[in-house]
DRENZA-578151 format. One line per field, with one value per residue (C-alpha): residue number from 1; residue in one letter; x, y, z. Coordinates in Angstrom, 3 decimals. Layout:
resi c(NUM  ...)
resn c(a  ...)
east c(X  ...)
north c(Y  ...)
up c(Z  ...)
//
This chain:
resi c(1  2  3  4  5  6  7  8  9  10  11  12  13  14  15  16  17  18  19  20  21  22  23  24  25  26  27  28  29  30  31  32  33  34  35  36  37  38  39  40  41  42  43  44  45  46  47  48  49  50  51  52  53  54  55  56  57  58  59  60  61  62  63  64  65  66  67  68  69  70  71  72  73  74  75  76  77  78  79  80  81  82  83  84  85  86  87  88  89  90  91  92  93  94  95  96  97  98  99  100  101  102  103  104  105  106  107  108  109  110  111  112  113  114  115  116  117  118  119  120  121  122  123  124  125  126  127  128  129  130  131  132  133  134  135  136  137  138  139  140  141  142  143  144  145  146  147  148  149  150  151  152  153  154  155  156  157  158  159  160  161  162  163  164  165  166  167  168  169  170  171  172  173  174  175  176  177  178  179  180  181  182  183  184  185  186  187  188  189  190  191  192  193  194  195  196  197  198  199  200  201  202  203  204  205  206  207  208  209  210  211  212  213  214  215  216  217  218  219  220  221  222  223  224  225  226  227  228  229  230  231  232  233  234  235  236  237  238  239  240  241  242  243  244  245  246  247  248  249  250  251  252  253  254  255  256  257  258  259  260  261  262  263  264  265  266  267  268  269  270  271  272  273  274  275  276  277  278  279  280  281  282  283  284  285  286  287  288  289  290  291  292  293  294  295  296  297  298  299  300  301  302  303  304  305  306  307  308  309  310  311  312  313  314  315  316  317  318  319  320  321  322  323  324  325  326  327  328  329  330  331  332  333)
resn c(m  r  t  v  l  i  t  r  l  d  n  d  g  d  v  l  l  a  g  p  a  i  r  a  v  a  a  t  d  r  v  v  l  l  v  a  p  s  g  e  q  a  a  r  l  l  p  g  i  y  d  l  l  v  w  p  c  p  w  t  g  f  r  p  p  a  v  d  r  r  s  v  e  t  l  i  e  v  l  s  l  a  h  l  g  a  a  f  v  l  t  s  y  h  q  s  s  l  p  m  a  l  i  l  r  m  a  g  i  q  n  v  a  a  a  s  e  d  y  p  g  a  l  l  d  l  r  h  r  a  p  a  d  h  e  v  v  r  q  l  s  l  v  r  a  a  g  y  e  l  p  p  g  d  d  g  g  l  a  v  r  r  t  r  p  a  e  q  p  e  r  p  y  v  v  v  h  p  g  a  s  v  p  a  r  a  a  g  p  q  w  l  a  d  v  v  d  a  l  v  a  a  g  h  e  v  v  v  t  g  s  p  a  e  r  d  l  t  k  v  v  a  g  s  n  g  i  d  l  g  g  q  t  g  y  g  r  l  a  e  v  l  r  a  a  s  c  v  v  v  g  n  t  g  p  a  h  l  a  a  a  v  r  t  p  v  v  s  l  f  a  p  v  v  p  a  g  q  w  a  p  w  q  v  p  s  i  l  l  g  d  q  q  a  e  c  r  g  s  r  a  r  e  c  p  i  p  g  h  p  c  l  s  g  i  a  a  d  e  v  v  v  a  v  g  k  l  i  e  e  v  a  g)
east c(0.000  1.442  0.488  -1.278  -1.967  -5.280  -5.765  -9.137  -8.566  -12.028  -15.166  -16.910  -19.379  -16.559  -14.759  -17.932  -18.252  -14.716  -15.713  -16.366  -13.007  -11.279  -12.955  -11.877  -8.216  -8.608  -9.846  -6.249  -3.924  -3.614  -5.036  -3.631  -6.085  -4.957  -7.722  -8.121  -9.524  -12.867  -13.083  -11.831  -15.223  -16.349  -12.955  -13.108  -16.363  -15.221  -14.597  -11.367  -8.944  -5.667  -4.399  -5.548  -3.500  -4.972  -3.302  -4.471  -4.359  -3.910  -5.528  -8.901  -11.879  -13.832  -11.428  -8.039  -5.104  -2.148  0.683  3.072  6.465  7.066  3.684  4.424  7.891  6.463  3.929  6.665  8.725  5.793  4.934  8.548  8.708  5.404  6.772  4.055  3.925  1.579  -0.693  -4.031  -5.003  -8.809  -10.277  -13.530  -13.848  -12.959  -9.872  -6.265  -4.506  -1.034  -0.143  -0.637  1.175  4.210  4.281  4.028  6.944  9.007  8.249  9.749  6.503  6.399  3.249  1.210  -2.200  -4.722  -7.228  -5.764  -6.790  -3.549  -0.245  1.373  4.973  6.812  4.287  2.002  2.606  -1.071  -2.805  -6.498  -9.292  -12.288  -15.767  -18.272  -20.344  -21.258  -18.397  -18.535  -18.138  -15.270  -13.293  -13.955  -12.878  -9.434  -8.678  -10.136  -7.715  -4.978  -6.508  -8.576  -12.180  -14.810  -14.858  -17.670  -20.863  -19.988  -22.706  -20.644  -22.920  -21.754  -21.071  -19.976  -18.976  -21.130  -19.342  -22.200  -25.396  -28.292  -30.906  -34.214  -36.923  -40.195  -42.032  -41.045  -39.608  -38.378  -35.127  -34.866  -31.269  -31.340  -27.662  -25.141  -21.442  -22.215  -25.039  -26.165  -27.083  -29.285  -32.967  -34.149  -34.813  -38.426  -39.229  -37.784  -39.787  -42.900  -41.805  -41.463  -44.948  -46.379  -44.746  -46.067  -49.552  -49.349  -48.735  -44.935  -42.702  -39.845  -36.300  -34.122  -30.355  -27.374  -23.857  -23.076  -22.569  -26.088  -28.026  -29.741  -30.733  -32.132  -34.087  -35.850  -36.496  -37.769  -40.100  -42.648  -43.468  -40.094  -37.607  -34.451  -31.211  -29.013  -25.495  -26.320  -25.145  -21.491  -20.921  -21.197  -24.467  -25.774  -25.203  -27.358  -30.075  -30.228  -30.118  -33.163  -35.143  -37.877  -36.646  -34.256  -34.955  -31.629  -29.788  -26.690  -24.355  -22.456  -25.401  -27.174  -24.323  -24.251  -27.947  -27.142  -24.353  -26.825  -29.329  -32.054  -34.245  -33.483  -35.619  -32.852  -33.369  -30.819  -29.648  -28.240  -25.037  -23.323  -24.695  -27.101  -25.767  -22.461  -23.586  -27.092  -27.594  -25.955  -27.693  -30.471  -34.173  -34.383  -36.479  -34.736  -36.571  -35.443  -35.390  -32.423  -32.743  -32.397  -30.064  -27.466  -27.008  -23.424  -22.076  -20.506  -21.622  -21.209  -23.696  -26.936  -26.636  -30.415  -32.556  -34.903  -33.093  -35.930  -34.511  -35.381  -37.856  -40.147  -40.757  -44.098  -43.936  -46.635  -44.287  -41.836  -44.588  -45.680  -42.082  -41.487  -44.676  -43.702  -40.279  -41.580  -44.196  -41.594  -39.288  -42.170  -43.037)
north c(0.000  3.364  6.850  8.993  12.720  14.092  17.858  19.621  23.271  24.811  25.001  22.371  21.417  20.820  18.599  16.556  16.043  14.650  11.967  9.102  9.648  9.715  6.444  4.813  5.594  4.718  1.236  0.471  3.084  5.447  8.861  12.142  14.907  18.508  21.132  24.853  26.159  26.670  22.914  21.652  21.075  18.717  17.022  16.013  14.133  12.193  8.453  7.041  9.748  8.599  12.125  15.690  18.758  22.272  25.054  28.625  28.387  31.740  30.732  29.300  30.496  33.718  35.624  34.005  35.037  36.867  34.769  34.090  32.658  31.271  29.515  27.921  26.834  25.319  23.320  22.066  20.990  19.180  17.345  16.400  14.661  12.770  9.861  10.270  7.725  9.675  12.703  13.677  17.309  17.557  20.730  22.055  22.460  26.169  25.849  25.174  22.226  23.451  25.763  22.848  20.478  22.790  22.738  18.937  18.683  21.043  18.695  15.841  13.949  11.666  10.293  13.504  13.276  16.003  17.187  19.971  21.727  23.706  22.219  20.927  20.561  18.423  19.037  16.044  12.355  11.778  14.607  13.732  15.107  15.028  14.583  17.439  15.848  16.149  17.103  13.687  11.954  14.268  13.502  9.765  9.755  11.062  8.394  5.713  6.795  5.883  2.454  3.062  1.877  2.123  -1.008  -3.577  -2.372  1.325  2.996  6.105  8.429  11.095  10.022  11.415  9.748  10.063  12.097  12.607  10.827  10.864  13.582  12.259  14.692  14.828  15.046  15.067  18.336  20.047  22.025  25.344  26.495  30.071  30.983  30.380  31.052  33.090  35.681  34.963  31.428  32.445  33.324  36.527  36.411  37.599  35.130  32.332  33.561  33.199  29.644  28.827  30.203  28.206  24.986  25.517  26.261  22.936  21.105  20.833  21.694  23.808  24.156  26.980  26.439  28.697  29.541  31.933  34.693  34.034  34.502  37.675  35.904  32.806  34.975  36.742  33.517  31.569  34.401  33.402  30.037  28.344  27.008  29.127  27.138  29.844  29.653  26.555  23.806  23.054  20.900  17.633  18.572  20.077  16.703  15.025  17.707  17.157  13.366  13.410  15.765  14.599  16.997  19.927  23.141  24.723  26.572  25.432  25.503  23.157  22.012  20.792  18.315  17.555  16.656  14.365  12.788  11.824  10.717  13.246  14.435  17.922  20.636  22.473  26.221  26.306  29.575  28.803  30.836  27.426  24.335  22.181  19.145  19.604  20.768  19.450  17.177  13.839  10.445  11.530  12.135  15.771  18.312  21.247  24.578  27.799  29.162  27.395  29.532  32.870  35.454  34.805  31.148  30.002  33.390  32.153  35.510  35.950  38.805  38.416  40.521  40.608  42.993  41.142  37.797  36.411  32.892  32.179  34.902  33.747  30.435  30.422  29.392  26.824  25.193  24.532  23.076  20.746  19.677  18.929  16.859  14.871  14.014  12.977  10.798  9.297  8.311  6.951  5.024)
up c(0.000  -1.004  0.146  -2.461  -2.229  -3.484  -3.644  -3.810  -3.003  -2.917  -0.782  1.338  -1.394  -3.887  -1.375  -0.826  -4.585  -4.644  -2.122  -4.572  -6.314  -2.930  -1.911  -5.165  -4.412  -0.718  -1.647  -2.679  -1.172  1.778  0.926  2.200  1.308  0.833  1.104  1.588  4.898  3.117  2.531  5.881  7.519  4.780  4.524  8.180  7.510  4.443  4.729  3.351  4.531  6.120  6.837  6.162  5.250  5.161  3.190  2.341  -1.440  -3.239  -6.555  -5.506  -3.509  -3.471  -1.195  -1.795  0.369  -1.110  -2.492  0.386  -0.558  2.928  2.916  -0.469  0.639  3.833  1.839  -0.494  2.518  4.139  0.922  0.272  3.669  3.263  1.175  -1.448  -4.243  -6.499  -6.545  -8.100  -8.582  -8.612  -10.099  -11.484  -15.238  -15.111  -12.897  -13.842  -12.245  -13.237  -10.303  -7.909  -10.260  -10.214  -6.404  -6.414  -8.818  -6.638  -3.728  -5.739  -6.314  -9.319  -10.992  -10.891  -12.584  -13.378  -15.932  -18.034  -21.214  -21.116  -22.254  -19.033  -20.177  -17.621  -14.830  -15.387  -15.930  -16.695  -18.555  -18.489  -20.642  -18.318  -19.804  -19.834  -17.101  -13.423  -11.122  -9.442  -12.820  -13.794  -10.622  -10.856  -14.497  -13.502  -10.899  -13.162  -15.885  -13.409  -12.737  -9.591  -9.228  -6.521  -4.361  -4.695  -3.049  -3.345  -5.437  -6.162  -4.192  -1.777  1.791  5.147  8.395  11.506  14.142  16.612  17.669  15.234  15.648  16.972  15.841  17.766  14.455  10.759  9.501  6.360  6.323  4.505  4.106  2.732  2.475  -0.299  -0.687  -3.829  -3.640  -7.213  -6.168  -3.218  -3.312  -1.617  2.153  1.933  -0.840  1.288  4.282  2.123  1.277  4.973  5.651  2.729  3.960  7.480  6.104  4.234  7.508  7.571  10.484  9.097  10.438  9.053  9.121  8.520  9.651  12.526  9.931  8.604  11.860  10.660  7.447  9.167  11.621  8.727  6.822  9.847  10.858  13.456  11.899  11.348  13.882  13.627  14.027  12.510  13.951  16.009  13.656  13.026  9.970  11.873  13.511  10.270  8.616  11.267  11.080  7.307  7.704  9.980  7.712  5.370  2.664  2.230  0.314  -0.624  -3.384  -5.237  -2.263  0.044  2.211  -0.948  -1.409  2.316  2.075  -0.848  1.210  3.944  1.263  2.096  -0.827  -2.124  -3.665  -5.475  -6.008  -8.806  -10.362  -13.838  -13.467  -13.563  -15.366  -13.375  -15.224  -13.415  -9.980  -9.217  -6.162  -6.919  -6.738  -4.398  -5.123  -6.147  -7.998  -9.614  -9.643  -11.307  -14.839  -16.427  -19.582  -17.775  -19.275  -16.572  -17.571  -17.750  -16.663  -13.398  -11.956  -8.211  -7.997  -9.944  -13.130  -13.746  -11.635  -9.326  -9.575  -11.754  -12.224  -8.577  -7.574  -10.382  -8.612  -6.784  -3.133  -3.875  -6.425  -3.621  -1.438  -4.245  -4.912  -1.225  -1.093  -4.194  -2.844  0.582  -1.088  -3.446  -0.587  1.498  -1.586)
//
């Protein structure tokens, strides 16, 4: 058994989507995972990790740190001492794998593999052309090109380890998660508050979740009818809250993929700034709402460029209620 480095330097949701590829490698070799601080919470829940490294990467994320020579040199030193037999650089379709590949080469690592549209020179041993498909498929295609496969019985879905006791709800509930790492992918607070009211009027108990920085948002969205858990759920507890839910209503953001990892149905409020075919909830019952032909489609915009955010604000609250009901009925089967 050799030790293999896998890098996925992005947010929690991206790290979750790399899970199946990581498990495929871990079925044969020890996996050391390198992530950015923005992906650490998810990385600590992934099965199949032998060791975890966290590094503030200056070329990914929405607020990357400045390039720090000492930080880069420290990473190179750490990697050079890790006795790594190979490395995989996992990236999204719009990211370059070559900056990381250069660092790996400087650390003396051989057998470096990555997807790259750009000419890699001497930086890669395996230059992969990933298919235009879901992010999970893209990452799996890279490790499969190097000979790794998911072990028997692994369905290739997302997965997280349990780190705390299961939530035991007094009655079934639906989670509404209003926040998103990119504003263009989030519905408006008042519209979401109307969704909460409509779900409660239809007989559902509703729990509203969010990070400590989103407490003001969750308070508005929960209103007087929802249960506000804003700032009360670290990633481990959030996983269990989502696992115990009947359904989750969420935009294209990390908790959508966390819900998929605990196999809870998702009503996906999906803004088309990135393709749904690459980022929709993976291998879990889901219904995608939102105008996928809106003018912002494919723009990768962080702030909505269309006044009124019509791709999401045009969804009727009753549509969400109907979608939630369909998914709960489908799972109950």
